[in-house]
N, C-alpha and C positions, 0 to 999 in steps of 0.2 A: 524546425518549428521552434519559437523561444516561449519559455514561461518555467513557474518553476513547477507545476505539474504532482501537485500530491496527490494520492490515489489513483491518478490516470483514468478521473471520469470521463463518462459521456461530454462534457463541454471540451474537454483534451482531448478526446478520441478526433474529436470534430475537427479541432485546429492539424491535430498530429497526421490527421488521415491525408488533410491535403499537401504535404510534403510527400507521406509515402505516394499518393497518387501522381505526384509531379514527378517524383523520381523516376518512377515507372513508366512515365510517358515520354520523359528526355535522357534516358538512359543514365542516368546520375543514381547517389547514393543518399539515403533518407538520414538525415540525424536533427538531433535533438539538441539544445543548448539549454543545460537547467544552469541551479545555484543552491550551494550546500555552505554551509546550513540554510533553512528557509531564511529568506531575508528578513521576517517583520522581527525575526529574533534577534537581529543586530539593530536593526533600525527603533524598533520600538518592545523591547525585552516584553515588557509589562502587559502587552497585548497580545502577545505571542502564543498561541494554541501551545497547552501542555504536551500533548502528544501529534505524532502526526499518522498521515493513513498509510506510510510505508516508507523503510527505510533507502536510503539511495542503493542499497544492492535487489531490494525488492523493485525498485522504480523502474531498474534499469530489466530486469526480469521481463516486468510488464511492458514496456516500451518494446524489447527485442519480439516480444511475440505479436505487437502491432507490424512491424515489419520496419524499425529503427535500427539502420547497420550502424548508426555514428552516436555514441551518448558522449557531450563536453558538459563535465559538471563544473562550473567555476567556483572556487571557494570564494563565499561571499564573507565579506568582513568592512572592518570600518575604513580602509584604505580606498576597497573597490565601491563603496558606496558614494566615494566621492568622485569617481571617473565620470566624467561630463557624457551626457547621451552621444553627443556626435561622435566624441572620440570611440566610445563603444562600439556602433557603427561602424566606425570605421576600421578597427582593427577586425573587427566579424568580417567586413568585407574585404581582408585582405584575403581570405580563403576565394575557390572561385562557386561563389552561392548564384544558384538560377533562381530559386524561389523562398522566402521568408514568409512564413506564417504565425499570428498570432492572435489572441482574441482581442476584440474591436475595441475594449476600455483599454488596452496594456498600457501600461506605463515603464518607464524605464531611465535610469541613467541621474545624477546629482540630485537630487532634490525631485525628482518625478518628472524633470523636466520631458524628459522623450515621450511622445506618444505615437498613434498613428496617422495622424497627421506629418510628424518628422520622418513616421517611416517611408510615407507615401513620395515625399519629396525626394528620400535617399534612393529611394528603387529608380525614380525617372535620372537620376544621373547616375546610378552607377549601373542601370541595366538589368537589375533584377525583378522579378514579378513578387507584387506583396499580396499577400491573402490576409485579410482582415474579418475573422470568423465570428460571427455573431454569438449570446451566448444560448446554450441547449435549454432547454425550460421541463420541468417536472410539477404538474400539479399546480400552474399559475405561476410557478418558481422559478429564478434561476438556480440550475445545480450547480451547487459549490461544496469545495471540502470541508466548508464550515458545518454546510447542511449535515452530509453525510457524517463528520465526528458525531454529531448530537444522534442523528440515529442510529448509529453504533450505540454510545454510552446509553442509551435507552433501549437497545437490545433490538433494535427495530431494524433487523441483518437484513431482512426484504426489500425494508424500501431503501436501504443501501446499495442491496444490487440492484435495484432500478436506476437508481441514479447513477453507479459507478460502471454499469453496463455488465457487471457480472461477477459472482460472486464473491461477499469481503472474503476477505483472507490474510492473513500474517506471515513474515516466513522469516528463519532465523537458525543460527547452527545447533545442532542438538549436543546439550553439557551434559557431563556426569551430575547424577543427584545423590541423595542417597539410599537409593534402592531396596526403598521400603514396598513398594508398590508389586516389585518383581517380587518380594518374598511373601506378599497376598496372591499372591501366582496370574499377575495383572502387571506384566512389564511394561511402564510407559517411557517416553521422548521427553526427555527435558529441553523445550524450545525458548531460545534466549530470542526475545523479541527485540529489544531494546525500545526505543520509545516512543511508541505506536500507539493510535489508538485502538484500546481493548473493551469487548462487549462486558455486559453486568457478569461479576463471579457467580460459579456454576458449574454445571455438569454439562456440556453439551454433543451433542451429535456433531460428529466431522467426516471431512473428508482432508487428505492429503496428501501430498505429493512430491518423492524425492526421486530427482537424476530420473525425471520421467515417467516413473511408478505411480501410478495411481494407489491409494489404499482407502480404506472408510474406518471408521474406529469414533471412540470417545475422546471427549477431553476434560478434564478440570480443570477450570481458571479460577483462582483465588491464593487462596491462604494456608491449605490445607491444617485447620486448626487441630483436627486431632492428633496430630504427629506435631503438636507444636510447631508447627512451620511459622517462620519470621519474617519471611519475603514474599512477595507477590509471582506465581509461577503458573506458567503453562504444563500442563504435562499432558502425552497425548499416548492413549494405547492404539496402539492400530492391531483390527481385527487377520486371525490367521498370518502373523507375520512373526519369523524367527531371523536372530540376524543382529549385526551392530551398524548402529546410527552413529553412535560418534563423532564429531565433526563433520557431518555433514549438513547440509541445508535441507532444511524440512518447509514446505511451504501446509500452512493450516488453514480450511474453510472451513466458517462457523455455520454449520445449517440448519440446527433447530438446538433450542433452549430444552434441557429436560428436566433440571431442578436447581433449588438454590442450594449453595455451598451451606453445610451445617456439621455441629462436631459431635462426634457418636461419643456414644457412652463406653465403647471399648473396640478395640483394633478388631474383633471379628465381626462386630454390629457393622464396621466400616466395608469388612469384607465382603459381607452378606451385599449391602447395597450395593458394591460396584460391582460384583456378580449380576444384579437386578439392573444395572445402568444400563451395562454391556449387552443383556438379555433387548432392552429397549430398542437399544441404538442397533442393533441388529436386526428387529423388528422393521425397524424406519426403515433401515438401508435397503432391506430386500422384501418389500411390502406384497403378502399374497396376492396372485390374480382374482 
């Protein structure tokens, strides 16, 4: 499967599913060829989104869950952008390629000269099957990473989930913070998210996953004005967890928005509000029958 696949949404999954199915049918291995950074950041940086839906590591995680066994992330720079479409396909076909799947409007190569018609001709001369997959629609419009980023910016995580095919999550390593929340009785994991699209600042009910173990929790996203924070941070308190997460990767899923971020008059007022937030998130996580 060839493409950028930012966020691995339902449209991307339709493309990737074709090669996963083909690999199972023909006894091969399903692979994805993608590009990093996003090509638009090189070709038209003024038009590039400031944030993407997933880091490369998170994308690799999402793809593996779909049955992708091989991921080739080609470094996309000014030199690669000058590679002719035919040369790119020739290099690709040096491997034993049986099926190639793309979106039916996918363009590639220098000046975007390559298209599905060229791929079709190449498939006939090089003996592979071409799967040109039509877009997946939602509410009468094509599902796109741009639409999903806007939904997340708006806080519409349910709309984002419907287009992604799964709840929106971010993933990153847990790094050391100032440990102020620990002093208040609510230790948090500070997740380094990278340049990904985040929802509105505030307090969120979340779920989290670390090395296959699932947790429920509450998270603060924002500047932490009560403690004079200077950078935007994602701090996650995991319910009923004791242990050290530093250096480990945490995937955090935004479930529901609890309240906006605000500055409190005192640390004690902040502590009381955190206690209330935790109680609210626990009730939402464990609704009474």
